[in-house]
KERO-437863 format. One record per residue (C-alpha): y, z, x; residue in three letters. Coordinates in steps of 0.1 Angstrom, whole numbers. Each point is the difference from the previous one (the first is absolute). Example, Ala and Ser with C-alpha at 12.3 -4.5 7.8 and 13.67 -1.06 7.14 Angstrom:
<atom><y>-45</y><z>78</z><x>123</x><type>ala</type></atom>
<atom><y>34</y><z>-7</z><x>14</x><type>ser</type></atom>
This chain:
<atom><y>51</y><z>-167</z><x>-117</x><type>met</type></atom>
<atom><y>-28</y><z>13</z><x>-22</x><type>glu</type></atom>
<atom><y>-26</y><z>-18</z><x>21</x><type>lys</type></atom>
<atom><y>15</y><z>13</z><x>32</x><type>leu</type></atom>
<atom><y>-1</y><z>36</z><x>-13</x><type>ile</type></atom>
<atom><y>-36</y><z>-3</z><x>-11</x><type>lys</type></atom>
<atom><y>-11</y><z>-18</z><x>32</x><type>tyr</type></atom>
<atom><y>18</y><z>25</z><x>22</x><type>ser</type></atom>
<atom><y>-15</y><z>30</z><x>-18</x><type>leu</type></atom>
<atom><y>-35</y><z>-15</z><x>1</x><type>val</type></atom>
<atom><y>4</y><z>-4</z><x>38</x><type>leu</type></atom>
<atom><y>13</y><z>35</z><x>4</x><type>val</type></atom>
<atom><y>-28</y><z>14</z><x>-21</x><type>gly</type></atom>
<atom><y>-27</y><z>-19</z><x>20</x><type>ile</type></atom>
<atom><y>15</y><z>12</z><x>33</x><type>tyr</type></atom>
<atom><y>2</y><z>36</z><x>-11</x><type>thr</type></atom>
<atom><y>-35</y><z>0</z><x>-14</x><type>ala</type></atom>
<atom><y>-13</y><z>-14</z><x>33</x><type>met</type></atom>
<atom><y>19</y><z>26</z><x>20</x><type>arg</type></atom>
<atom><y>-12</y><z>28</z><x>-23</x><type>thr</type></atom>
<atom><y>-37</y><z>-10</z><x>5</x><type>ile</type></atom>
<atom><y>5</y><z>-3</z><x>38</x><type>ile</type></atom>
<atom><y>18</y><z>34</z><x>2</x><type>ala</type></atom>
<atom><y>-26</y><z>18</z><x>-22</x><type>leu</type></atom>
<atom><y>-32</y><z>-14</z><x>14</x><type>phe</type></atom>
<atom><y>7</y><z>-16</z><x>34</x><type>phe</type></atom>
<atom><y>28</y><z>21</z><x>15</x><type>tyr</type></atom>
<atom><y>-19</y><z>11</z><x>31</x><type>asp</type></atom>
<atom><y>-8</y><z>-37</z><x>8</x><type>gln</type></atom>
<atom><y>35</y><z>-12</z><x>-5</x><type>ser</type></atom>
<atom><y>22</y><z>12</z><x>28</x><type>ser</type></atom>
<atom><y>33</y><z>-12</z><x>-13</x><type>ile</type></atom>
<atom><y>14</y><z>3</z><x>-35</x><type>ala</type></atom>
<atom><y>11</y><z>-36</z><x>-6</x><type>phe</type></atom>
<atom><y>-20</y><z>-31</z><x>5</x><type>leu</type></atom>
<atom><y>25</y><z>-20</z><x>20</x><type>ala</type></atom>
<atom><y>23</y><z>21</z><x>21</x><type>thr</type></atom>
<atom><y>11</y><z>4</z><x>36</x><type>glu</type></atom>
<atom><y>2</y><z>38</z><x>-3</x><type>phe</type></atom>
<atom><y>-23</y><z>20</z><x>23</x><type>asn</type></atom>
<atom><y>-17</y><z>32</z><x>-13</x><type>gln</type></atom>
<atom><y>28</y><z>23</z><x>10</x><type>asp</type></atom>
<atom><y>27</y><z>-21</z><x>-16</x><type>gln</type></atom>
<atom><y>-22</y><z>-3</z><x>-31</x><type>met</type></atom>
<atom><y>-4</y><z>38</z><x>-2</x><type>asp</type></atom>
<atom><y>37</y><z>4</z><x>3</x><type>glu</type></atom>
<atom><y>7</y><z>-27</z><x>-26</x><type>tyr</type></atom>
<atom><y>-25</y><z>17</z><x>-24</x><type>arg</type></atom>
<atom><y>16</y><z>35</z><x>6</x><type>ala</type></atom>
<atom><y>36</y><z>-11</z><x>-2</x><type>arg</type></atom>
<atom><y>0</y><z>-28</z><x>-26</x><type>val</type></atom>
<atom><y>-31</y><z>-1</z><x>-22</x><type>leu</type></atom>
<atom><y>-5</y><z>37</z><x>-6</x><type>leu</type></atom>
<atom><y>37</y><z>7</z><x>-8</x><type>pro</type></atom>
<atom><y>0</y><z>-29</z><x>-24</x><type>ala</type></atom>
<atom><y>-30</y><z>14</z><x>-17</x><type>phe</type></atom>
<atom><y>16</y><z>35</z><x>-3</x><type>phe</type></atom>
<atom><y>33</y><z>-15</z><x>-11</x><type>leu</type></atom>
<atom><y>-18</y><z>-19</z><x>-28</x><type>thr</type></atom>
<atom><y>-19</y><z>31</z><x>-11</x><type>leu</type></atom>
<atom><y>32</y><z>20</z><x>-1</x><type>asn</type></atom>
<atom><y>17</y><z>-27</z><x>-21</x><type>tyr</type></atom>
<atom><y>-28</y><z>0</z><x>-26</x><type>phe</type></atom>
<atom><y>-1</y><z>38</z><x>-1</x><type>ile</type></atom>
<atom><y>38</y><z>0</z><x>-6</x><type>tyr</type></atom>
<atom><y>-5</y><z>-26</z><x>-28</x><type>arg</type></atom>
<atom><y>-27</y><z>22</z><x>-16</x><type>tyr</type></atom>
<atom><y>22</y><z>31</z><x>-1</x><type>phe</type></atom>
<atom><y>29</y><z>-21</z><x>-14</x><type>met</type></atom>
<atom><y>-23</y><z>-12</z><x>-28</x><type>gly</type></atom>
<atom><y>2</y><z>-37</z><x>9</x><type>lys</type></atom>
<atom><y>-29</y><z>-24</z><x>1</x><type>asn</type></atom>
<atom><y>-1</y><z>-33</z><x>18</x><type>pro</type></atom>
<atom><y>13</y><z>-28</z><x>-23</x><type>thr</type></atom>
<atom><y>-26</y><z>-24</z><x>13</x><type>ser</type></atom>
<atom><y>-31</y><z>-1</z><x>22</x><type>ala</type></atom>
<atom><y>20</y><z>-17</z><x>28</x><type>leu</type></atom>
<atom><y>24</y><z>29</z><x>4</x><type>trp</type></atom>
<atom><y>-23</y><z>20</z><x>23</x><type>pro</type></atom>
<atom><y>-5</y><z>-31</z><x>22</x><type>ile</type></atom>
<atom><y>38</y><z>-3</z><x>2</x><type>tyr</type></atom>
<atom><y>5</y><z>36</z><x>9</x><type>val</type></atom>
<atom><y>-27</y><z>-1</z><x>27</x><type>ile</type></atom>
<atom><y>15</y><z>-32</z><x>16</x><type>ser</type></atom>
<atom><y>35</y><z>16</z><x>-1</x><type>val</type></atom>
<atom><y>-13</y><z>31</z><x>17</x><type>ser</type></atom>
<atom><y>-16</y><z>-21</z><x>27</x><type>leu</type></atom>
<atom><y>33</y><z>-19</z><x>4</x><type>leu</type></atom>
<atom><y>19</y><z>33</z><x>4</x><type>ile</type></atom>
<atom><y>-25</y><z>13</z><x>26</x><type>thr</type></atom>
<atom><y>0</y><z>-33</z><x>19</x><type>his</type></atom>
<atom><y>38</y><z>1</z><x>2</x><type>ile</type></atom>
<atom><y>-1</y><z>35</z><x>13</x><type>ile</type></atom>
<atom><y>-28</y><z>-10</z><x>24</x><type>gly</type></atom>
<atom><y>21</y><z>-29</z><x>14</x><type>phe</type></atom>
<atom><y>29</y><z>24</z><x>6</x><type>ile</type></atom>
<atom><y>-21</y><z>28</z><x>16</x><type>thr</type></atom>
<atom><y>-31</y><z>-13</z><x>18</x><type>phe</type></atom>
<atom><y>-15</y><z>-34</z><x>-9</x><type>met</type></atom>
<atom><y>4</y><z>-29</z><x>24</x><type>pro</type></atom>
<atom><y>16</y><z>-31</z><x>-15</x><type>leu</type></atom>
<atom><y>-31</y><z>-22</z><x>5</x><type>thr</type></atom>
<atom><y>-16</y><z>-25</z><x>-23</x><type>lys</type></atom>
<atom><y>-24</y><z>23</z><x>-19</x><type>asp</type></atom>
<atom><y>24</y><z>27</z><x>-13</x><type>pro</type></atom>
<atom><y>26</y><z>-26</z><x>-9</x><type>ile</type></atom>
<atom><y>-27</y><z>-21</z><x>-18</x><type>met</type></atom>
<atom><y>-12</y><z>31</z><x>-19</x><type>met</type></atom>
<atom><y>36</y><z>8</z><x>-9</x><type>phe</type></atom>
<atom><y>5</y><z>-34</z><x>-15</x><type>phe</type></atom>
<atom><y>-33</y><z>2</z><x>-19</x><type>ile</type></atom>
<atom><y>10</y><z>33</z><x>-15</x><type>cys</type></atom>
<atom><y>34</y><z>-15</z><x>-9</x><type>leu</type></atom>
<atom><y>-17</y><z>-30</z><x>-17</x><type>phe</type></atom>
<atom><y>-24</y><z>23</z><x>-19</x><type>val</type></atom>
<atom><y>29</y><z>22</z><x>-11</x><type>ser</type></atom>
<atom><y>19</y><z>-31</z><x>-13</x><type>phe</type></atom>
<atom><y>-31</y><z>-14</z><x>-18</x><type>val</type></atom>
<atom><y>-9</y><z>34</z><x>-15</x><type>ala</type></atom>
<atom><y>36</y><z>6</z><x>-12</x><type>arg</type></atom>
<atom><y>3</y><z>-34</z><x>-15</x><type>thr</type></atom>
<atom><y>-34</y><z>3</z><x>-17</x><type>gly</type></atom>
<atom><y>9</y><z>35</z><x>-12</x><type>his</type></atom>
<atom><y>33</y><z>-12</z><x>-15</x><type>asn</type></atom>
<atom><y>-18</y><z>-29</z><x>-18</x><type>lys</type></atom>
<atom><y>-27</y><z>23</z><x>-13</x><type>arg</type></atom>
<atom><y>25</y><z>27</z><x>-11</x><type>lys</type></atom>
<atom><y>20</y><z>-27</z><x>-19</x><type>asn</type></atom>
<atom><y>-33</y><z>-11</z><x>-17</x><type>asp</type></atom>
<atom><y>-6</y><z>36</z><x>-11</x><type>ile</type></atom>
<atom><y>35</y><z>7</z><x>-15</x><type>phe</type></atom>
């Protein structure tokens, strides 16, 4: 399980680093937000507005709340877990309200579910190592 956690987190890190570089420097040349998707530009804009941005704000609100409560994350994996759970919540709301049940949103939902599971498992292991 330890190797699965490390391998999965390395893959997520590489993917997010690649997407960050593309978003920062090549945004005007990349017309869609994901590399392999069947969304057109309008669907991608709606996905960004209804899923990605609310997940970002939900995550920010959670960490602001934790700050005012005087709590710090117990491991470095906790923010990854919170972000993936925020994406899961907004995906579920998106499925209920607007997103079509096609291959891409369902695949992104399962990827977020897998990352949530791996980050939570890794966090629990790291937390037990600390205490």
